[in-house]
PyMOL Python script that loads the backbone (N, CA, C, O; Angstrom):
from pymol import cmd

cmd.read_pdbstr("""\
ATOM      1  N   MET A   1      -1.229  23.356 -14.372  1.00  0.00           N
ATOM      2  CA  MET A   1      -1.219  23.218 -12.928  1.00  0.00           C
ATOM      3  C   MET A   1      -0.912  21.777 -12.511  1.00  0.00           C
ATOM      4  O   MET A   1      -0.160  21.563 -11.560  1.00  0.00           O
ATOM      5  N   GLU A   2      -1.477  20.790 -13.203  1.00  0.00           N
ATOM      6  CA  GLU A   2      -1.226  19.387 -12.873  1.00  0.00           C
ATOM      7  C   GLU A   2       0.250  19.050 -13.032  1.00  0.00           C
ATOM      8  O   GLU A   2       0.801  18.284 -12.242  1.00  0.00           O
ATOM      9  N   ARG A   3       0.880  19.606 -14.030  1.00  0.00           N
ATOM     10  CA  ARG A   3       2.297  19.337 -14.274  1.00  0.00           C
ATOM     11  C   ARG A   3       3.144  19.798 -13.096  1.00  0.00           C
ATOM     12  O   ARG A   3       4.101  19.116 -12.730  1.00  0.00           O
ATOM     13  N   GLN A   4       2.821  20.921 -12.503  1.00  0.00           N
ATOM     14  CA  GLN A   4       3.572  21.417 -11.363  1.00  0.00           C
ATOM     15  C   GLN A   4       3.422  20.489 -10.166  1.00  0.00           C
ATOM     16  O   GLN A   4       4.395  20.272  -9.444  1.00  0.00           O
ATOM     17  N   LYS A   5       2.243  19.938  -9.931  1.00  0.00           N
ATOM     18  CA  LYS A   5       2.048  19.003  -8.839  1.00  0.00           C
ATOM     19  C   LYS A   5       2.892  17.751  -9.058  1.00  0.00           C
ATOM     20  O   LYS A   5       3.477  17.217  -8.115  1.00  0.00           O
ATOM     21  N   TRP A   6       2.953  17.289 -10.294  1.00  0.00           N
ATOM     22  CA  TRP A   6       3.720  16.089 -10.610  1.00  0.00           C
ATOM     23  C   TRP A   6       5.204  16.313 -10.349  1.00  0.00           C
ATOM     24  O   TRP A   6       5.893  15.403  -9.889  1.00  0.00           O
ATOM     25  N   LEU A   7       5.699  17.498 -10.634  1.00  0.00           N
ATOM     26  CA  LEU A   7       7.119  17.783 -10.455  1.00  0.00           C
ATOM     27  C   LEU A   7       7.543  17.772  -8.995  1.00  0.00           C
ATOM     28  O   LEU A   7       8.720  17.557  -8.708  1.00  0.00           O
ATOM     29  N   HIS A   8       6.623  17.996  -8.063  1.00  0.00           N
ATOM     30  CA  HIS A   8       6.974  18.085  -6.653  1.00  0.00           C
ATOM     31  C   HIS A   8       6.777  16.784  -5.898  1.00  0.00           C
ATOM     32  O   HIS A   8       6.996  16.744  -4.687  1.00  0.00           O
ATOM     33  N   LYS A   9       6.371  15.719  -6.575  1.00  0.00           N
ATOM     34  CA  LYS A   9       6.211  14.436  -5.892  1.00  0.00           C
ATOM     35  C   LYS A   9       7.584  13.826  -5.621  1.00  0.00           C
ATOM     36  O   LYS A   9       8.493  13.963  -6.440  1.00  0.00           O
ATOM     37  N   PRO A  10       7.741  13.156  -4.483  1.00  0.00           N
ATOM     38  CA  PRO A  10       9.029  12.521  -4.198  1.00  0.00           C
ATOM     39  C   PRO A  10       9.280  11.354  -5.156  1.00  0.00           C
ATOM     40  O   PRO A  10       8.351  10.646  -5.545  1.00  0.00           O
ATOM     41  N   VAL A  11      10.510  11.169  -5.519  1.00  0.00           N
ATOM     42  CA  VAL A  11      10.888  10.105  -6.450  1.00  0.00           C
ATOM     43  C   VAL A  11      11.380   8.911  -5.649  1.00  0.00           C
ATOM     44  O   VAL A  11      12.243   9.048  -4.783  1.00  0.00           O
ATOM     45  N   ILE A  12      10.825   7.735  -5.942  1.00  0.00           N
ATOM     46  CA  ILE A  12      11.267   6.497  -5.302  1.00  0.00           C
ATOM     47  C   ILE A  12      12.087   5.730  -6.325  1.00  0.00           C
ATOM     48  O   ILE A  12      11.583   5.357  -7.384  1.00  0.00           O
ATOM     49  N   THR A  13      13.325   5.502  -6.010  1.00  0.00           N
ATOM     50  CA  THR A  13      14.227   4.828  -6.940  1.00  0.00           C
ATOM     51  C   THR A  13      14.215   3.316  -6.700  1.00  0.00           C
ATOM     52  O   THR A  13      13.688   2.840  -5.694  1.00  0.00           O
ATOM     53  N   ARG A  14      14.786   2.592  -7.613  1.00  0.00           N
ATOM     54  CA  ARG A  14      14.898   1.134  -7.486  1.00  0.00           C
ATOM     55  C   ARG A  14      15.728   0.769  -6.260  1.00  0.00           C
ATOM     56  O   ARG A  14      15.475  -0.245  -5.609  1.00  0.00           O
ATOM     57  N   LYS A  15      16.712   1.595  -5.952  1.00  0.00           N
ATOM     58  CA  LYS A  15      17.554   1.375  -4.780  1.00  0.00           C
ATOM     59  C   LYS A  15      16.717   1.468  -3.499  1.00  0.00           C
ATOM     60  O   LYS A  15      16.919   0.682  -2.573  1.00  0.00           O
ATOM     61  N   ASP A  16      15.784   2.416  -3.441  1.00  0.00           N
ATOM     62  CA  ASP A  16      14.899   2.548  -2.284  1.00  0.00           C
ATOM     63  C   ASP A  16      14.005   1.326  -2.130  1.00  0.00           C
ATOM     64  O   ASP A  16      13.770   0.863  -1.013  1.00  0.00           O
ATOM     65  N   VAL A  17      13.509   0.806  -3.237  1.00  0.00           N
ATOM     66  CA  VAL A  17      12.640  -0.378  -3.202  1.00  0.00           C
ATOM     67  C   VAL A  17      13.424  -1.592  -2.720  1.00  0.00           C
ATOM     68  O   VAL A  17      12.914  -2.380  -1.924  1.00  0.00           O
ATOM     69  N   ASP A  18      14.651  -1.752  -3.191  1.00  0.00           N
ATOM     70  CA  ASP A  18      15.482  -2.874  -2.750  1.00  0.00           C
ATOM     71  C   ASP A  18      15.788  -2.783  -1.251  1.00  0.00           C
ATOM     72  O   ASP A  18      15.815  -3.798  -0.555  1.00  0.00           O
ATOM     73  N   LYS A  19      16.017  -1.575  -0.766  1.00  0.00           N
ATOM     74  CA  LYS A  19      16.269  -1.388   0.663  1.00  0.00           C
ATOM     75  C   LYS A  19      15.027  -1.753   1.477  1.00  0.00           C
ATOM     76  O   LYS A  19      15.135  -2.398   2.520  1.00  0.00           O
ATOM     77  N   LEU A  20      13.856  -1.342   1.006  1.00  0.00           N
ATOM     78  CA  LEU A  20      12.604  -1.692   1.677  1.00  0.00           C
ATOM     79  C   LEU A  20      12.414  -3.202   1.710  1.00  0.00           C
ATOM     80  O   LEU A  20      11.996  -3.752   2.729  1.00  0.00           O
ATOM     81  N   ARG A  21      12.713  -3.870   0.616  1.00  0.00           N
ATOM     82  CA  ARG A  21      12.568  -5.329   0.536  1.00  0.00           C
ATOM     83  C   ARG A  21      13.463  -6.018   1.565  1.00  0.00           C
ATOM     84  O   ARG A  21      13.051  -6.996   2.189  1.00  0.00           O
ATOM     85  N   ARG A  22      14.681  -5.515   1.744  1.00  0.00           N
ATOM     86  CA  ARG A  22      15.620  -6.125   2.695  1.00  0.00           C
ATOM     87  C   ARG A  22      15.247  -5.845   4.149  1.00  0.00           C
ATOM     88  O   ARG A  22      15.400  -6.719   5.003  1.00  0.00           O
ATOM     89  N   THR A  23      14.761  -4.642   4.439  1.00  0.00           N
ATOM     90  CA  THR A  23      14.562  -4.236   5.826  1.00  0.00           C
ATOM     91  C   THR A  23      13.168  -4.523   6.374  1.00  0.00           C
ATOM     92  O   THR A  23      12.975  -4.488   7.589  1.00  0.00           O
ATOM     93  N   LEU A  24      12.200  -4.804   5.520  1.00  0.00           N
ATOM     94  CA  LEU A  24      10.832  -5.048   5.967  1.00  0.00           C
ATOM     95  C   LEU A  24      10.759  -6.350   6.751  1.00  0.00           C
ATOM     96  O   LEU A  24      11.275  -7.376   6.307  1.00  0.00           O
ATOM     97  N   LYS A  25      10.124  -6.311   7.910  1.00  0.00           N
ATOM     98  CA  LYS A  25      10.032  -7.479   8.787  1.00  0.00           C
ATOM     99  C   LYS A  25       8.569  -7.870   9.000  1.00  0.00           C
ATOM    100  O   LYS A  25       7.669  -7.038   8.879  1.00  0.00           O
ATOM    101  N   ILE A  26       8.346  -9.137   9.317  1.00  0.00           N
ATOM    102  CA  ILE A  26       7.006  -9.621   9.643  1.00  0.00           C
ATOM    103  C   ILE A  26       6.565  -8.969  10.951  1.00  0.00           C
ATOM    104  O   ILE A  26       7.331  -8.914  11.913  1.00  0.00           O
ATOM    105  N   GLY A  27       5.336  -8.480  10.981  1.00  0.00           N
ATOM    106  CA  GLY A  27       4.803  -7.810  12.161  1.00  0.00           C
ATOM    107  C   GLY A  27       4.876  -6.292  12.089  1.00  0.00           C
ATOM    108  O   GLY A  27       4.325  -5.607  12.951  1.00  0.00           O
ATOM    109  N   GLU A  28       5.548  -5.756  11.073  1.00  0.00           N
ATOM    110  CA  GLU A  28       5.634  -4.302  10.933  1.00  0.00           C
ATOM    111  C   GLU A  28       4.307  -3.722  10.475  1.00  0.00           C
ATOM    112  O   GLU A  28       3.535  -4.373   9.772  1.00  0.00           O
ATOM    113  N   ASN A  29       4.057  -2.489  10.885  1.00  0.00           N
ATOM    114  CA  ASN A  29       2.842  -1.790  10.504  1.00  0.00           C
ATOM    115  C   ASN A  29       3.071  -1.002   9.213  1.00  0.00           C
ATOM    116  O   ASN A  29       4.099  -0.347   9.041  1.00  0.00           O
ATOM    117  N   LEU A  30       2.097  -1.081   8.318  1.00  0.00           N
ATOM    118  CA  LEU A  30       2.122  -0.330   7.065  1.00  0.00           C
ATOM    119  C   LEU A  30       0.761   0.329   6.869  1.00  0.00           C
ATOM    120  O   LEU A  30      -0.183   0.052   7.608  1.00  0.00           O
ATOM    121  N   ILE A  31       0.669   1.188   5.883  1.00  0.00           N
ATOM    122  CA  ILE A  31      -0.610   1.792   5.509  1.00  0.00           C
ATOM    123  C   ILE A  31      -0.959   1.290   4.116  1.00  0.00           C
ATOM    124  O   ILE A  31      -0.176   1.443   3.178  1.00  0.00           O
ATOM    125  N   TYR A  32      -2.141   0.689   3.984  1.00  0.00           N
ATOM    126  CA  TYR A  32      -2.621   0.134   2.713  1.00  0.00           C
ATOM    127  C   TYR A  32      -3.584   1.132   2.090  1.00  0.00           C
ATOM    128  O   TYR A  32      -4.543   1.564   2.729  1.00  0.00           O
ATOM    129  N   ARG A  33      -3.325   1.495   0.840  1.00  0.00           N
ATOM    130  CA  ARG A  33      -4.173   2.449   0.144  1.00  0.00           C
ATOM    131  C   ARG A  33      -4.980   1.722  -0.914  1.00  0.00           C
ATOM    132  O   ARG A  33      -4.436   0.973  -1.726  1.00  0.00           O
ATOM    133  N   SER A  34      -6.286   1.953  -0.895  1.00  0.00           N
ATOM    134  CA  SER A  34      -7.152   1.383  -1.921  1.00  0.00           C
ATOM    135  C   SER A  34      -8.123   2.463  -2.379  1.00  0.00           C
ATOM    136  O   SER A  34      -8.203   3.530  -1.770  1.00  0.00           O
ATOM    137  N   ALA A  35      -8.847   2.193  -3.435  1.00  0.00           N
ATOM    138  CA  ALA A  35      -9.798   3.155  -3.980  1.00  0.00           C
ATOM    139  C   ALA A  35     -11.207   2.577  -3.890  1.00  0.00           C
ATOM    140  O   ALA A  35     -11.433   1.402  -4.178  1.00  0.00           O
ATOM    141  N   ILE A  36     -12.143   3.422  -3.487  1.00  0.00           N
ATOM    142  CA  ILE A  36     -13.540   3.021  -3.362  1.00  0.00           C
ATOM    143  C   ILE A  36     -14.385   3.908  -4.256  1.00  0.00           C
ATOM    144  O   ILE A  36     -14.274   5.133  -4.224  1.00  0.00           O
ATOM    145  N   LYS A  37     -15.236   3.268  -5.061  1.00  0.00           N
ATOM    146  CA  LYS A  37     -16.150   4.031  -5.897  1.00  0.00           C
ATOM    147  C   LYS A  37     -17.364   4.437  -5.076  1.00  0.00           C
ATOM    148  O   LYS A  37     -17.882   3.649  -4.284  1.00  0.00           O
ATOM    149  N   GLU A  38     -17.809   5.659  -5.268  1.00  0.00           N
ATOM    150  CA  GLU A  38     -18.996   6.133  -4.571  1.00  0.00           C
ATOM    151  C   GLU A  38     -20.218   5.407  -5.117  1.00  0.00           C
ATOM    152  O   GLU A  38     -20.289   5.136  -6.316  1.00  0.00           O
ATOM    153  N   THR A  39     -21.178   5.088  -4.258  1.00  0.00           N
ATOM    154  CA  THR A  39     -22.336   4.302  -4.680  1.00  0.00           C
ATOM    155  C   THR A  39     -23.288   5.083  -5.574  1.00  0.00           C
ATOM    156  O   THR A  39     -23.901   4.498  -6.467  1.00  0.00           O
ATOM    157  N   ILE A  40     -23.429   6.370  -5.361  1.00  0.00           N
ATOM    158  CA  ILE A  40     -24.363   7.163  -6.161  1.00  0.00           C
ATOM    159  C   ILE A  40     -23.778   7.480  -7.538  1.00  0.00           C
ATOM    160  O   ILE A  40     -24.426   7.259  -8.562  1.00  0.00           O
ATOM    161  N   ASP A  41     -22.573   7.991  -7.554  1.00  0.00           N
ATOM    162  CA  ASP A  41     -21.924   8.355  -8.814  1.00  0.00           C
ATOM    163  C   ASP A  41     -20.622   7.568  -8.905  1.00  0.00           C
ATOM    164  O   ASP A  41     -19.646   7.912  -8.240  1.00  0.00           O
ATOM    165  N   GLU A  42     -20.596   6.520  -9.717  1.00  0.00           N
ATOM    166  CA  GLU A  42     -19.433   5.627  -9.780  1.00  0.00           C
ATOM    167  C   GLU A  42     -18.218   6.264 -10.435  1.00  0.00           C
ATOM    168  O   GLU A  42     -17.133   5.682 -10.421  1.00  0.00           O
ATOM    169  N   ARG A  43     -18.382   7.443 -11.002  1.00  0.00           N
ATOM    170  CA  ARG A  43     -17.225   8.128 -11.573  1.00  0.00           C
ATOM    171  C   ARG A  43     -16.339   8.733 -10.497  1.00  0.00           C
ATOM    172  O   ARG A  43     -15.178   9.054 -10.751  1.00  0.00           O
ATOM    173  N   ILE A  44     -16.878   8.886  -9.307  1.00  0.00           N
ATOM    174  CA  ILE A  44     -16.118   9.469  -8.198  1.00  0.00           C
ATOM    175  C   ILE A  44     -15.435   8.344  -7.431  1.00  0.00           C
ATOM    176  O   ILE A  44     -16.093   7.438  -6.918  1.00  0.00           O
ATOM    177  N   VAL A  45     -14.125   8.410  -7.361  1.00  0.00           N
ATOM    178  CA  VAL A  45     -13.340   7.404  -6.650  1.00  0.00           C
ATOM    179  C   VAL A  45     -12.666   8.087  -5.467  1.00  0.00           C
ATOM    180  O   VAL A  45     -11.979   9.096  -5.623  1.00  0.00           O
ATOM    181  N   MET A  46     -12.872   7.524  -4.294  1.00  0.00           N
ATOM    182  CA  MET A  46     -12.299   8.110  -3.086  1.00  0.00           C
ATOM    183  C   MET A  46     -11.239   7.169  -2.524  1.00  0.00           C
ATOM    184  O   MET A  46     -11.469   5.962  -2.438  1.00  0.00           O
ATOM    185  N   PRO A  47     -10.081   7.704  -2.141  1.00  0.00           N
ATOM    186  CA  PRO A  47      -9.045   6.839  -1.564  1.00  0.00           C
ATOM    187  C   PRO A  47      -9.401   6.416  -0.142  1.00  0.00           C
ATOM    188  O   PRO A  47     -10.012   7.170   0.614  1.00  0.00           O
ATOM    189  N   LYS A  48      -9.009   5.205   0.200  1.00  0.00           N
ATOM    190  CA  LYS A  48      -9.230   4.672   1.549  1.00  0.00           C
ATOM    191  C   LYS A  48      -7.891   4.203   2.091  1.00  0.00           C
ATOM    192  O   LYS A  48      -7.172   3.463   1.419  1.00  0.00           O
ATOM    193  N   TYR A  49      -7.561   4.617   3.271  1.00  0.00           N
ATOM    194  CA  TYR A  49      -6.314   4.230   3.913  1.00  0.00           C
ATOM    195  C   TYR A  49      -6.639   3.400   5.145  1.00  0.00           C
ATOM    196  O   TYR A  49      -7.501   3.769   5.942  1.00  0.00           O
ATOM    197  N   GLU A  50      -5.945   2.276   5.298  1.00  0.00           N
ATOM    198  CA  GLU A  50      -6.140   1.481   6.511  1.00  0.00           C
ATOM    199  C   GLU A  50      -4.802   0.955   6.994  1.00  0.00           C
ATOM    200  O   GLU A  50      -3.912   0.643   6.203  1.00  0.00           O
ATOM    201  N   LYS A  51      -4.680   0.864   8.300  1.00  0.00           N
ATOM    202  CA  LYS A  51      -3.453   0.362   8.901  1.00  0.00           C
ATOM    203  C   LYS A  51      -3.466  -1.159   8.825  1.00  0.00           C
ATOM    204  O   LYS A  51      -4.456  -1.799   9.179  1.00  0.00           O
ATOM    205  N   VAL A  52      -2.366  -1.728   8.363  1.00  0.00           N
ATOM    206  CA  VAL A  52      -2.252  -3.176   8.216  1.00  0.00           C
ATOM    207  C   VAL A  52      -0.935  -3.647   8.821  1.00  0.00           C
ATOM    208  O   VAL A  52      -0.035  -2.851   9.089  1.00  0.00           O
ATOM    209  N   VAL A  53      -0.843  -4.956   9.029  1.00  0.00           N
ATOM    210  CA  VAL A  53       0.346  -5.583   9.593  1.00  0.00           C
ATOM    211  C   VAL A  53       0.859  -6.620   8.605  1.00  0.00           C
ATOM    212  O   VAL A  53       0.068  -7.348   8.006  1.00  0.00           O
ATOM    213  N   VAL A  54       2.180  -6.694   8.430  1.00  0.00           N
ATOM    214  CA  VAL A  54       2.797  -7.667   7.528  1.00  0.00           C
ATOM    215  C   VAL A  54       2.686  -9.053   8.143  1.00  0.00           C
ATOM    216  O   VAL A  54       3.105  -9.264   9.281  1.00  0.00           O
ATOM    217  N   LYS A  55       2.112 -10.017   7.381  1.00  0.00           N
ATOM    218  CA  LYS A  55       1.953 -11.393   7.857  1.00  0.00           C
ATOM    219  C   LYS A  55       2.951 -12.351   7.225  1.00  0.00           C
ATOM    220  O   LYS A  55       3.526 -13.194   7.914  1.00  0.00           O
ATOM    221  N   LYS A  56       3.163 -12.225   5.904  1.00  0.00           N
ATOM    222  CA  LYS A  56       4.117 -13.088   5.199  1.00  0.00           C
ATOM    223  C   LYS A  56       4.929 -12.219   4.254  1.00  0.00           C
ATOM    224  O   LYS A  56       4.471 -11.178   3.783  1.00  0.00           O
ATOM    225  N   LYS A  57       6.142 -12.673   3.991  1.00  0.00           N
ATOM    226  CA  LYS A  57       7.039 -11.921   3.119  1.00  0.00           C
ATOM    227  C   LYS A  57       7.576 -12.848   2.038  1.00  0.00           C
ATOM    228  O   LYS A  57       8.109 -13.918   2.333  1.00  0.00           O
ATOM    229  N   TYR A  58       7.434 -12.432   0.791  1.00  0.00           N
ATOM    230  CA  TYR A  58       7.929 -13.176  -0.363  1.00  0.00           C
ATOM    231  C   TYR A  58       8.901 -12.288  -1.137  1.00  0.00           C
ATOM    232  O   TYR A  58       8.950 -11.083  -0.892  1.00  0.00           O
ATOM    233  N   PRO A  59       9.675 -12.852  -2.062  1.00  0.00           N
ATOM    234  CA  PRO A  59      10.624 -12.023  -2.814  1.00  0.00           C
ATOM    235  C   PRO A  59       9.966 -10.928  -3.663  1.00  0.00           C
ATOM    236  O   PRO A  59      10.595  -9.905  -3.936  1.00  0.00           O
ATOM    237  N   HIS A  60       8.726 -11.125  -4.080  1.00  0.00           N
ATOM    238  CA  HIS A  60       8.086 -10.162  -4.977  1.00  0.00           C
ATOM    239  C   HIS A  60       6.902  -9.431  -4.352  1.00  0.00           C
ATOM    240  O   HIS A  60       6.407  -8.470  -4.941  1.00  0.00           O
ATOM    241  N   LEU A  61       6.427  -9.860  -3.169  1.00  0.00           N
ATOM    242  CA  LEU A  61       5.289  -9.194  -2.525  1.00  0.00           C
ATOM    243  C   LEU A  61       5.244  -9.513  -1.042  1.00  0.00           C
ATOM    244  O   LEU A  61       5.958 -10.391  -0.558  1.00  0.00           O
ATOM    245  N   VAL A  62       4.388  -8.782  -0.323  1.00  0.00           N
ATOM    246  CA  VAL A  62       4.125  -9.079   1.083  1.00  0.00           C
ATOM    247  C   VAL A  62       2.618  -9.260   1.269  1.00  0.00           C
ATOM    248  O   VAL A  62       1.818  -8.619   0.588  1.00  0.00           O
ATOM    249  N   VAL A  63       2.244 -10.135   2.193  1.00  0.00           N
ATOM    250  CA  VAL A  63       0.843 -10.356   2.526  1.00  0.00           C
ATOM    251  C   VAL A  63       0.571  -9.582   3.814  1.00  0.00           C
ATOM    252  O   VAL A  63       1.294  -9.722   4.801  1.00  0.00           O
ATOM    253  N   VAL A  64      -0.484  -8.762   3.788  1.00  0.00           N
ATOM    254  CA  VAL A  64      -0.826  -7.941   4.950  1.00  0.00           C
ATOM    255  C   VAL A  64      -2.273  -8.196   5.349  1.00  0.00           C
ATOM    256  O   VAL A  64      -3.076  -8.670   4.546  1.00  0.00           O
ATOM    257  N   GLU A  65      -2.595  -7.875   6.598  1.00  0.00           N
ATOM    258  CA  GLU A  65      -3.979  -7.975   7.052  1.00  0.00           C
ATOM    259  C   GLU A  65      -4.268  -6.859   8.041  1.00  0.00           C
ATOM    260  O   GLU A  65      -3.365  -6.323   8.685  1.00  0.00           O
ATOM    261  N   ASN A  66      -5.530  -6.525   8.146  1.00  0.00           N
ATOM    262  CA  ASN A  66      -5.983  -5.517   9.093  1.00  0.00           C
ATOM    263  C   ASN A  66      -6.013  -6.151  10.483  1.00  0.00           C
ATOM    264  O   ASN A  66      -6.662  -7.182  10.660  1.00  0.00           O
ATOM    265  N   PRO A  67      -5.330  -5.569  11.480  1.00  0.00           N
ATOM    266  CA  PRO A  67      -5.309  -6.181  12.811  1.00  0.00           C
ATOM    267  C   PRO A  67      -6.665  -6.153  13.522  1.00  0.00           C
ATOM    268  O   PRO A  67      -6.883  -6.913  14.465  1.00  0.00           O
ATOM    269  N   HIS A  68      -7.577  -5.283  13.078  1.00  0.00           N
ATOM    270  CA  HIS A  68      -8.899  -5.218  13.689  1.00  0.00           C
ATOM    271  C   HIS A  68      -9.825  -6.313  13.164  1.00  0.00           C
ATOM    272  O   HIS A  68     -10.855  -6.599  13.775  1.00  0.00           O
ATOM    273  N   ARG A  69      -9.460  -6.934  12.020  1.00  0.00           N
ATOM    274  CA  ARG A  69     -10.234  -8.044  11.445  1.00  0.00           C
ATOM    275  C   ARG A  69      -9.279  -9.182  11.103  1.00  0.00           C
ATOM    276  O   ARG A  69      -9.082  -9.476   9.925  1.00  0.00           O
ATOM    277  N   PRO A  70      -8.689  -9.823  12.092  1.00  0.00           N
ATOM    278  CA  PRO A  70      -7.688 -10.869  11.816  1.00  0.00           C
ATOM    279  C   PRO A  70      -8.303 -12.085  11.128  1.00  0.00           C
ATOM    280  O   PRO A  70      -9.424 -12.494  11.431  1.00  0.00           O
ATOM    281  N   GLY A  71      -7.540 -12.651  10.193  1.00  0.00           N
ATOM    282  CA  GLY A  71      -7.988 -13.846   9.486  1.00  0.00           C
ATOM    283  C   GLY A  71      -8.890 -13.576   8.307  1.00  0.00           C
ATOM    284  O   GLY A  71      -9.199 -14.493   7.546  1.00  0.00           O
ATOM    285  N   LYS A  72      -9.315 -12.350   8.138  1.00  0.00           N
ATOM    286  CA  LYS A  72     -10.192 -11.997   7.020  1.00  0.00           C
ATOM    287  C   LYS A  72      -9.530 -10.905   6.192  1.00  0.00           C
ATOM    288  O   LYS A  72      -8.720 -10.127   6.696  1.00  0.00           O
ATOM    289  N   PHE A  73      -9.879 -10.861   4.940  1.00  0.00           N
ATOM    290  CA  PHE A  73      -9.440  -9.786   4.053  1.00  0.00           C
ATOM    291  C   PHE A  73      -7.918  -9.661   3.963  1.00  0.00           C
ATOM    292  O   PHE A  73      -7.374  -8.567   4.110  1.00  0.00           O
ATOM    293  N   LEU A  74      -7.239 -10.770   3.724  1.00  0.00           N
ATOM    294  CA  LEU A  74      -5.812 -10.700   3.482  1.00  0.00           C
ATOM    295  C   LEU A  74      -5.573  -9.976   2.170  1.00  0.00           C
ATOM    296  O   LEU A  74      -6.291 -10.200   1.196  1.00  0.00           O
ATOM    297  N   LYS A  75      -4.579  -9.117   2.139  1.00  0.00           N
ATOM    298  CA  LYS A  75      -4.263  -8.327   0.952  1.00  0.00           C
ATOM    299  C   LYS A  75      -2.795  -8.475   0.636  1.00  0.00           C
ATOM    300  O   LYS A  75      -1.997  -8.844   1.496  1.00  0.00           O
ATOM    301  N   THR A  76      -2.444  -8.186  -0.597  1.00  0.00           N
ATOM    302  CA  THR A  76      -1.042  -8.253  -0.991  1.00  0.00           C
ATOM    303  C   THR A  76      -0.574  -6.883  -1.433  1.00  0.00           C
ATOM    304  O   THR A  76      -1.343  -6.087  -1.973  1.00  0.00           O
ATOM    305  N   MET A  77       0.704  -6.623  -1.194  1.00  0.00           N
ATOM    306  CA  MET A  77       1.344  -5.398  -1.644  1.00  0.00           C
ATOM    307  C   MET A  77       2.613  -5.812  -2.387  1.00  0.00           C
ATOM    308  O   MET A  77       3.411  -6.601  -1.879  1.00  0.00           O
ATOM    309  N   THR A  78       2.791  -5.277  -3.588  1.00  0.00           N
ATOM    310  CA  THR A  78       3.988  -5.596  -4.363  1.00  0.00           C
ATOM    311  C   THR A  78       5.037  -4.522  -4.176  1.00  0.00           C
ATOM    312  O   THR A  78       4.730  -3.397  -3.781  1.00  0.00           O
ATOM    313  N   TYR A  79       6.273  -4.876  -4.462  1.00  0.00           N
ATOM    314  CA  TYR A  79       7.369  -3.915  -4.405  1.00  0.00           C
ATOM    315  C   TYR A  79       7.431  -3.217  -5.756  1.00  0.00           C
ATOM    316  O   TYR A  79       7.908  -3.800  -6.729  1.00  0.00           O
ATOM    317  N   LYS A  80       6.961  -1.988  -5.828  1.00  0.00           N
ATOM    318  CA  LYS A  80       7.043  -1.223  -7.073  1.00  0.00           C
ATOM    319  C   LYS A  80       7.568   0.144  -6.791  1.00  0.00           C
ATOM    320  O   LYS A  80       7.714   0.951  -7.709  1.00  0.00           O
TER     321      LYS A  80
END
""", "prot")
cmd.dss("prot")
cmd.show_as("cartoon", "prot")
cmd.util.cbc("prot")
cmd.orient("prot")
């Protein structure tokens, strides 16, 4: 069953990543995905999604921050 789920995932090619790198602008909104371990049972990991804004752009990564908490919790996203 897991194999069938894997087969239906969209494929992101290197060409798509290069296009994203060229077209991404400072101030654009993105969704940042992270994983949080549950406090009671640490084997359970739950995904967390938060809306972020691009602050700086580098050739290999972008720096993003949550607009609801400006100046705190800067995060990086790499082009992969």
